[in-house]
C-alpha positions as YAML, in Angstrom:
chain: A
units: angstrom
residues:
- id: 1
  name: MET
  ca: [89.85, -85.13, 22.22]
- id: 2
  name: GLY
  ca: [90.96, -88.26, 24.12]
- id: 3
  name: SER
  ca: [93.73, -90.72, 23.27]
- id: 4
  name: ILE
  ca: [94.24, -94.38, 22.41]
- id: 5
  name: LEU
  ca: [97.28, -96.58, 22.63]
- id: 6
  name: TYR
  ca: [100.07, -97.13, 20.02]
- id: 7
  name: GLY
  ca: [102.95, -99.50, 19.60]
- id: 8
  name: GLY
  ca: [103.69, -102.16, 22.15]
- id: 9
  name: ASN
  ca: [101.25, -100.61, 24.71]
- id: 10
  name: ILE
  ca: [98.45, -102.12, 22.67]
- id: 11
  name: LEU
  ca: [99.67, -105.63, 23.36]
- id: 12
  name: TYR
  ca: [101.55, -105.30, 26.64]
- id: 13
  name: GLY
  ca: [101.40, -103.04, 29.80]
- id: 14
  name: GLN
  ca: [98.39, -101.87, 31.79]
- id: 15
  name: GLN
  ca: [94.82, -102.79, 30.96]
- id: 16
  name: HIS
  ca: [92.53, -100.07, 29.67]
- id: 17
  name: THR
  ca: [88.86, -99.36, 29.36]
- id: 18
  name: ILE
  ca: [86.99, -96.39, 27.84]
- id: 19
  name: SER
  ca: [86.81, -93.22, 29.99]
- id: 20
  name: GLN
  ca: [83.09, -92.71, 29.38]
- id: 21
  name: GLU
  ca: [80.08, -94.24, 27.67]
- id: 22
  name: ILE
  ca: [79.58, -94.16, 23.88]
- id: 23
  name: GLU
  ca: [76.14, -94.62, 22.21]
- id: 24
  name: LEU
  ca: [75.78, -95.22, 18.43]
- id: 25
  name: PHE
  ca: [72.75, -96.17, 16.37]
- id: 26
  name: GLY
  ca: [71.80, -96.82, 12.81]
- id: 27
  name: PRO
  ca: [70.27, -99.44, 10.49]
- id: 28
  name: GLY
  ca: [71.57, -102.90, 10.19]
- id: 29
  name: LEU
  ca: [72.85, -104.01, 6.93]
- id: 30
  name: MET
  ca: [71.10, -107.41, 6.73]
- id: 31
  name: THR
  ca: [67.76, -106.52, 8.34]
- id: 32
  name: GLY
  ca: [67.41, -102.76, 7.86]
- id: 33
  name: GLU
  ca: [66.16, -102.54, 11.55]
- id: 34
  name: LEU
  ca: [67.33, -99.73, 13.69]
- id: 35
  name: CYS
  ca: [70.20, -101.00, 15.82]
- id: 36
  name: VAL
  ca: [71.61, -99.46, 18.96]
- id: 37
  name: VAL
  ca: [75.06, -100.22, 20.58]
- id: 38
  name: ARG
  ca: [76.27, -98.63, 23.83]
- id: 39
  name: LEU
  ca: [79.91, -99.07, 24.95]
- id: 40
  name: LYS
  ca: [80.44, -98.74, 28.70]
- id: 41
  name: PRO
  ca: [83.52, -99.01, 30.87]
- id: 42
  name: LEU
  ca: [84.32, -102.10, 32.77]
- id: 43
  name: PRO
  ca: [86.69, -102.99, 35.73]
- id: 44
  name: GLU
  ca: [90.03, -104.64, 35.17]
- id: 45
  name: ASN
  ca: [89.99, -108.34, 34.17]
- id: 46
  name: SER
  ca: [86.37, -108.10, 32.88]
- id: 47
  name: GLY
  ca: [87.35, -108.54, 29.25]
- id: 48
  name: ILE
  ca: [85.18, -107.78, 26.25]
- id: 49
  name: MET
  ca: [81.57, -108.41, 27.33]
- id: 50
  name: PHE
  ca: [78.41, -108.23, 25.32]
- id: 51
  name: ARG
  ca: [74.97, -107.72, 26.81]
- id: 52
  name: VAL
  ca: [72.09, -108.72, 24.57]
- id: 53
  name: ASP
  ca: [68.46, -108.80, 26.03]
- id: 54
  name: GLY
  ca: [69.78, -108.94, 29.58]
- id: 55
  name: GLU
  ca: [72.23, -111.74, 28.86]
- id: 56
  name: ASP
  ca: [75.92, -111.20, 29.42]
- id: 57
  name: ILE
  ca: [78.06, -112.90, 26.84]
- id: 58
  name: PRO
  ca: [81.93, -112.84, 27.09]
- id: 59
  name: LEU
  ca: [83.77, -112.56, 23.67]
- id: 60
  name: SER
  ca: [85.43, -115.81, 22.95]
- id: 61
  name: GLN
  ca: [85.90, -118.44, 20.16]
- id: 62
  name: ILE
  ca: [82.91, -120.33, 21.59]
- id: 63
  name: THR
  ca: [80.51, -117.37, 21.53]
- id: 64
  name: THR
  ca: [81.35, -116.23, 18.00]
- id: 65
  name: PHE
  ca: [80.92, -117.87, 14.58]
- id: 66
  name: PRO
  ca: [81.23, -116.81, 10.91]
- id: 67
  name: GLY
  ca: [77.98, -115.91, 9.29]
- id: 68
  name: PHE
  ca: [77.07, -114.66, 5.82]
- id: 69
  name: HIS
  ca: [79.95, -112.32, 5.00]
- id: 70
  name: ASN
  ca: [80.27, -111.36, 8.74]
- id: 71
  name: LEU
  ca: [81.21, -112.41, 12.25]
- id: 72
  name: CYS
  ca: [78.38, -113.23, 14.54]
- id: 73
  name: LEU
  ca: [77.89, -113.27, 18.34]
- id: 74
  name: ARG
  ca: [76.00, -116.37, 19.53]
- id: 75
  name: THR
  ca: [73.29, -115.76, 22.20]
- id: 76
  name: SER
  ca: [71.05, -118.26, 23.93]
- id: 77
  name: ASP
  ca: [68.09, -117.37, 21.61]
- id: 78
  name: SER
  ca: [69.62, -116.07, 18.37]
- id: 79
  name: SER
  ca: [72.63, -114.07, 17.29]
- id: 80
  name: VAL
  ca: [74.02, -110.58, 16.70]
- id: 81
  name: MET
  ca: [75.56, -110.01, 13.25]
- id: 82
  name: TYR
  ca: [78.38, -107.80, 12.06]
- id: 83
  name: ILE
  ca: [80.45, -107.52, 15.18]
- id: 84
  name: GLU
  ca: [83.81, -107.57, 13.39]
- id: 85
  name: HIS
  ca: [84.24, -103.80, 12.56]
- id: 86
  name: LEU
  ca: [83.61, -102.84, 16.10]
- id: 87
  name: LEU
  ca: [85.95, -105.52, 17.41]
- id: 88
  name: SER
  ca: [88.68, -104.36, 14.96]
- id: 89
  name: ALA
  ca: [88.43, -100.85, 16.40]
- id: 90
  name: LEU
  ca: [88.59, -102.19, 20.00]
- id: 91
  name: PHE
  ca: [91.65, -104.39, 19.07]
- id: 92
  name: ALA
  ca: [93.55, -101.49, 17.55]
- id: 93
  name: SER
  ca: [92.68, -98.95, 20.19]
- id: 94
  name: GLY
  ca: [94.10, -101.17, 23.01]
- id: 95
  name: ILE
  ca: [90.84, -101.60, 24.93]
- id: 96
  name: ASP
  ca: [90.84, -104.66, 27.23]
- id: 97
  name: ASN
  ca: [87.66, -104.27, 29.27]
- id: 98
  name: ILE
  ca: [84.31, -103.00, 27.90]
- id: 99
  name: LEU
  ca: [80.62, -103.78, 27.98]
- id: 100
  name: ILE
  ca: [78.96, -103.74, 24.61]
- id: 101
  name: GLU
  ca: [75.12, -103.43, 24.96]
- id: 102
  name: VAL
  ca: [73.23, -104.23, 21.80]
- id: 103
  name: ARG
  ca: [69.65, -103.60, 20.96]
- id: 104
  name: GLY
  ca: [68.68, -105.17, 17.63]
- id: 105
  name: PRO
  ca: [69.93, -108.08, 15.59]
- id: 106
  name: GLU
  ca: [73.14, -106.41, 14.34]
- id: 107
  name: ILE
  ca: [75.74, -103.81, 15.04]
- id: 108
  name: PRO
  ca: [74.90, -100.77, 12.99]
- id: 109
  name: PHE
  ca: [76.67, -100.92, 9.69]
- id: 110
  name: PHE
  ca: [77.21, -97.19, 8.89]
- id: 111
  name: ASP
  ca: [79.43, -96.85, 5.86]
- id: 112
  name: GLY
  ca: [80.84, -100.40, 5.98]
- id: 113
  name: SER
  ca: [84.03, -99.39, 7.70]
- id: 114
  name: ALA
  ca: [85.27, -99.08, 11.36]
- id: 115
  name: LEU
  ca: [85.74, -95.31, 11.09]
- id: 116
  name: ILE
  ca: [82.87, -94.20, 13.31]
- id: 117
  name: PHE
  ca: [83.82, -96.69, 16.12]
- id: 118
  name: SER
  ca: [87.51, -95.63, 16.01]
- id: 119
  name: GLU
  ca: [86.72, -91.94, 15.95]
- id: 120
  name: ARG
  ca: [84.35, -92.12, 18.89]
- id: 121
  name: ILE
  ca: [86.84, -94.18, 20.97]
- id: 122
  name: LEU
  ca: [89.54, -91.54, 20.17]
- id: 123
  name: GLN
  ca: [87.06, -88.77, 21.20]
- id: 124
  name: VAL
  ca: [86.40, -90.11, 24.76]
- id: 125
  name: GLY
  ca: [89.88, -91.60, 25.27]
- id: 126
  name: LEU
  ca: [90.88, -94.54, 27.47]
- id: 127
  name: GLU
  ca: [91.25, -95.03, 31.20]
- id: 128
  name: PRO
  ca: [94.35, -96.85, 32.45]
- id: 129
  name: GLN
  ca: [93.76, -99.65, 35.02]
- id: 130
  name: ASP
  ca: [95.94, -101.29, 37.56]
- id: 131
  name: GLU
  ca: [96.22, -104.90, 36.25]
- id: 132
  name: LEU
  ca: [98.49, -105.96, 33.39]
- id: 133
  name: LYS
  ca: [97.10, -106.96, 30.04]
- id: 134
  name: ARG
  ca: [96.42, -110.65, 29.09]
- id: 135
  name: TYR
  ca: [97.62, -111.73, 25.66]
- id: 136
  name: ALA
  ca: [98.08, -114.87, 23.75]
- id: 137
  name: VAL
  ca: [101.39, -116.43, 22.50]
- id: 138
  name: ILE
  ca: [101.47, -118.66, 19.46]
- id: 139
  name: LEU
  ca: [103.05, -122.04, 20.26]
- id: 140
  name: GLU
  ca: [103.77, -123.28, 16.71]
- id: 141
  name: GLN
  ca: [103.49, -122.23, 13.08]
- id: 142
  name: LEU
  ca: [100.16, -122.79, 11.30]
- id: 143
  name: GLU
  ca: [98.95, -122.58, 7.64]
- id: 144
  name: VAL
  ca: [95.37, -122.93, 6.40]
- id: 145
  name: SER
  ca: [93.94, -122.45, 2.90]
- id: 146
  name: ASP
  ca: [90.82, -122.70, 0.88]
- id: 147
  name: GLN
  ca: [90.11, -122.07, -2.87]
- id: 148
  name: ARG
  ca: [90.65, -118.35, -2.60]
- id: 149
  name: GLY
  ca: [92.45, -117.53, 0.63]
- id: 150
  name: HIS
  ca: [95.48, -118.37, 2.68]
- id: 151
  name: ILE
  ca: [96.61, -117.57, 6.32]
- id: 152
  name: ARG
  ca: [99.96, -118.37, 7.82]
- id: 153
  name: CYS
  ca: [101.43, -117.43, 11.12]
- id: 154
  name: ILE
  ca: [104.68, -117.77, 13.00]
- id: 155
  name: PRO
  ca: [105.43, -117.03, 16.70]
- id: 156
  name: ASP
  ca: [106.77, -113.61, 17.45]
- id: 157
  name: SER
  ca: [106.85, -111.17, 20.44]
- id: 158
  name: ASP
  ca: [105.15, -108.42, 18.39]
- id: 159
  name: PHE
  ca: [101.98, -108.32, 16.25]
- id: 160
  name: SER
  ca: [102.09, -107.79, 12.50]
- id: 161
  name: VAL
  ca: [100.02, -108.65, 9.43]
- id: 162
  name: TYR
  ca: [101.32, -108.83, 5.90]
- id: 163
  name: ALA
  ca: [98.26, -108.83, 3.58]
- id: 164
  name: GLN
  ca: [97.58, -109.47, 0.00]
- id: 165
  name: TYR
  ca: [94.24, -109.34, -1.87]
- id: 166
  name: VAL
  ca: [93.75, -110.84, -5.37]
- id: 167
  name: SER
  ca: [90.74, -109.46, -7.21]
- id: 168
  name: PRO
  ca: [88.73, -111.67, -9.66]
- id: 169
  name: THR
  ca: [90.65, -110.10, -12.52]
- id: 170
  name: GLY
  ca: [93.88, -110.99, -10.99]
- id: 171
  name: GLN
  ca: [94.77, -107.46, -9.73]
- id: 172
  name: ILE
  ca: [96.94, -107.62, -6.53]
- id: 173
  name: GLU
  ca: [96.76, -105.27, -3.58]
- id: 174
  name: ASP
  ca: [99.25, -105.29, -0.73]
- id: 175
  name: PHE
  ca: [99.26, -103.74, 2.76]
- id: 176
  name: SER
  ca: [101.20, -104.30, 6.01]
- id: 177
  name: TYR
  ca: [99.90, -103.58, 9.48]
- id: 178
  name: ASP
  ca: [101.74, -103.49, 12.79]
- id: 179
  name: LEU
  ca: [101.08, -101.93, 16.15]
- id: 180
  name: ASN
  ca: [102.68, -98.62, 15.03]
- id: 181
  name: THR
  ca: [100.08, -98.32, 12.17]
- id: 182
  name: ILE
  ca: [97.73, -95.42, 12.88]
- id: 183
  name: PHE
  ca: [94.52, -97.46, 12.57]
- id: 184
  name: VAL
  ca: [92.13, -94.49, 12.50]
- id: 185
  name: ASP
  ca: [93.79, -93.03, 9.45]
- id: 186
  name: GLU
  ca: [95.12, -96.12, 7.56]
- id: 187
  name: VAL
  ca: [92.74, -98.98, 8.21]
- id: 188
  name: ALA
  ca: [89.51, -97.84, 9.90]
- id: 189
  name: PRO
  ca: [88.24, -95.83, 6.78]
- id: 190
  name: ALA
  ca: [88.55, -98.83, 4.51]
- id: 191
  name: ARG
  ca: [84.99, -100.01, 3.52]
- id: 192
  name: THR
  ca: [83.25, -103.30, 2.83]
- id: 193
  name: PHE
  ca: [83.28, -104.05, -0.81]
- id: 194
  name: ILE
  ca: [81.15, -106.21, -3.16]
- id: 195
  name: TYR
  ca: [81.21, -106.98, -6.90]
- id: 196
  name: GLU
  ca: [78.32, -105.92, -9.06]
- id: 197
  name: ASP
  ca: [77.19, -109.41, -10.05]
- id: 198
  name: ASP
  ca: [77.41, -110.68, -6.38]
- id: 199
  name: LEU
  ca: [75.35, -107.71, -5.26]
- id: 200
  name: LYS
  ca: [72.58, -108.49, -7.74]
- id: 201
  name: ASN
  ca: [72.42, -112.00, -6.44]
- id: 202
  name: VAL
  ca: [72.20, -111.13, -2.70]
- id: 203
  name: LEU
  ca: [69.60, -108.42, -3.36]
- id: 204
  name: GLU
  ca: [67.47, -110.93, -5.31]
- id: 205
  name: SER
  ca: [67.80, -113.39, -2.38]
- id: 206
  name: GLY
  ca: [66.42, -110.80, 0.01]
- id: 207
  name: PHE
  ca: [69.67, -109.87, 1.90]
- id: 208
  name: PHE
  ca: [71.11, -106.43, 2.69]
- id: 209
  name: LYS
  ca: [67.69, -104.87, 3.38]
- id: 210
  name: GLY
  ca: [69.40, -102.01, 5.10]
- id: 211
  name: GLY
  ca: [72.00, -101.38, 2.44]
- id: 212
  name: GLY
  ca: [72.24, -98.05, 0.67]
- id: 213
  name: ILE
  ca: [74.44, -96.34, -1.78]
- id: 214
  name: ASP
  ca: [76.98, -95.53, 0.99]
- id: 215
  name: SER
  ca: [76.99, -98.93, 2.68]
- id: 216
  name: ALA
  ca: [79.76, -100.44, 0.64]
- id: 217
  name: VAL
  ca: [82.09, -99.94, -2.42]
- id: 218
  name: VAL
  ca: [80.55, -101.77, -5.44]
- id: 219
  name: TYR
  ca: [83.08, -102.86, -7.98]
- id: 220
  name: ARG
  ca: [82.82, -103.79, -11.68]
- id: 221
  name: GLY
  ca: [86.10, -105.55, -12.14]
- id: 222
  name: ASP
  ca: [88.63, -103.25, -10.43]
- id: 223
  name: GLU
  ca: [86.74, -100.00, -10.78]
- id: 224
  name: SER
  ca: [84.40, -98.59, -8.21]
- id: 225
  name: LEU
  ca: [80.82, -97.91, -9.57]
- id: 226
  name: ASN
  ca: [79.30, -95.86, -6.71]
- id: 227
  name: THR
  ca: [81.98, -93.93, -4.89]
- id: 228
  name: GLN
  ca: [85.51, -92.73, -4.95]
- id: 229
  name: LYS
  ca: [88.03, -95.12, -3.37]
- id: 230
  name: ARG
  ca: [89.58, -93.83, -0.09]
- id: 231
  name: PHE
  ca: [92.83, -95.64, -0.84]
- id: 232
  name: PRO
  ca: [94.09, -97.27, -4.06]
- id: 233
  name: ASN
  ca: [94.36, -100.52, -2.10]
- id: 234
  name: GLU
  ca: [91.20, -100.15, -0.12]
- id: 235
  name: ARG
  ca: [90.08, -103.76, -0.57]
- id: 236
  name: VAL
  ca: [93.16, -105.23, 1.08]
- id: 237
  name: ARG
  ca: [93.00, -102.74, 3.85]
- id: 238
  name: HIS
  ca: [89.41, -103.82, 4.56]
- id: 239
  name: LYS
  ca: [90.56, -107.40, 4.62]
- id: 240
  name: VAL
  ca: [93.11, -106.43, 7.27]
- id: 241
  name: LEU
  ca: [90.31, -104.59, 9.22]
- id: 242
  name: ASP
  ca: [88.12, -107.66, 9.15]
- id: 243
  name: PHE
  ca: [91.01, -109.98, 10.15]
- id: 244
  name: LEU
  ca: [91.81, -107.80, 13.26]
- id: 245
  name: GLY
  ca: [88.20, -108.20, 14.39]
- id: 246
  name: ASP
  ca: [88.02, -111.86, 13.60]
- id: 247
  name: ILE
  ca: [91.38, -112.70, 15.38]
- id: 248
  name: PHE
  ca: [90.22, -110.74, 18.42]
- id: 249
  name: SER
  ca: [87.34, -113.14, 18.79]
- id: 250
  name: ILE
  ca: [89.50, -115.42, 20.92]
- id: 251
  name: GLY
  ca: [88.97, -112.79, 23.59]
- id: 252
  name: VAL
  ca: [92.47, -111.36, 23.96]
- id: 253
  name: ARG
  ca: [95.12, -109.95, 21.63]
- id: 254
  name: ILE
  ca: [97.61, -112.33, 20.23]
- id: 255
  name: ALA
  ca: [101.36, -111.91, 19.50]
- id: 256
  name: GLY
  ca: [102.63, -113.22, 16.11]
- id: 257
  name: LYS
  ca: [103.43, -112.59, 12.53]
- id: 258
  name: PHE
  ca: [100.50, -113.22, 10.20]
- id: 259
  name: TYR
  ca: [100.59, -113.54, 6.45]
- id: 260
  name: ILE
  ca: [97.18, -113.42, 4.91]
- id: 261
  name: LYS
  ca: [95.88, -113.66, 1.32]
- id: 262
  name: SER
  ca: [92.29, -112.93, 0.47]
- id: 263
  name: PRO
  ca: [90.86, -114.38, 3.71]
- id: 264
  name: SER
  ca: [87.30, -114.83, 4.47]
- id: 265
  name: HIS
  ca: [85.61, -114.89, 7.86]
- id: 266
  name: LYS
  ca: [85.06, -118.62, 7.40]
- id: 267
  name: LEU
  ca: [88.73, -119.30, 6.64]
- id: 268
  name: THR
  ca: [89.87, -117.10, 9.61]
- id: 269
  name: ARG
  ca: [87.68, -119.14, 11.86]
- id: 270
  name: GLU
  ca: [89.12, -122.36, 10.53]
- id: 271
  name: PHE
  ca: [92.57, -120.87, 11.23]
- id: 272
  name: ILE
  ca: [91.54, -119.93, 14.81]
- id: 273
  name: LYS
  ca: [90.12, -123.48, 15.49]
- id: 274
  name: ASN
  ca: [93.55, -125.03, 14.55]
- id: 275
  name: LEU
  ca: [95.80, -122.42, 16.22]
- id: 276
  name: LYS
  ca: [97.78, -123.63, 19.15]
- id: 277
  name: TYR
  ca: [98.40, -120.81, 21.68]
- id: 278
  name: THR
  ca: [98.60, -120.06, 25.35]
- id: 279
  name: VAL
  ca: [97.27, -116.99, 27.18]
- id: 280
  name: LEU
  ca: [99.62, -115.25, 29.58]
...
């Protein structure tokens, strides 16, 4: 069993990469195609790098965009869907430099959580590197909203997320995350969720060809129809999971206090587009 970073070492201190390669494969949620992802160590100052069909694509705001209920990587010919769960695990484990080789149109979806990514990273452990981490600092407060969601941030030397999710029935779930939160236990297991009526609509539209009974938590109102909840507030924990992956799309971790309410990938991207920050 290896180790990952906790506390301030996730944001500050030495850069880290994984100590050995990891390979994972499974069906993609959207297409149902078999997808393979290989994670490989990279030298310091390499950053988070994707390799798709021989093309190297650095993780950045420019190379990512919000898709249909997911975060996508933009390639020269097409895109790779559902990168956010893997990015969330990389963010929380403290990895700075890694090569992500992808074969297929998506990252494998597995059970709709980040658990398998987090567990495999923990198994192999991290390798410390000589250079210091790069990180972003927020220059001024920002608030963005849409019909359902809201995101606000204020500058801070640490990283924390205060999250709330409001269900269609008005039920409220709360969760707080900081760098001392044990991601693999408290956030990574939280699964993607969808409501019964929405699921019928997307299936009739031909989406989610790779979805199965274990791909997400299906809700009728506030009750799960297909599986036991892993947490009483699993929905808001998954919102935090997605937010970590989305915010990492700028390419480095960012210091600040974040207050989020029912955010979507689209709203988080709008937030990032308007965020004023500098990278140190």
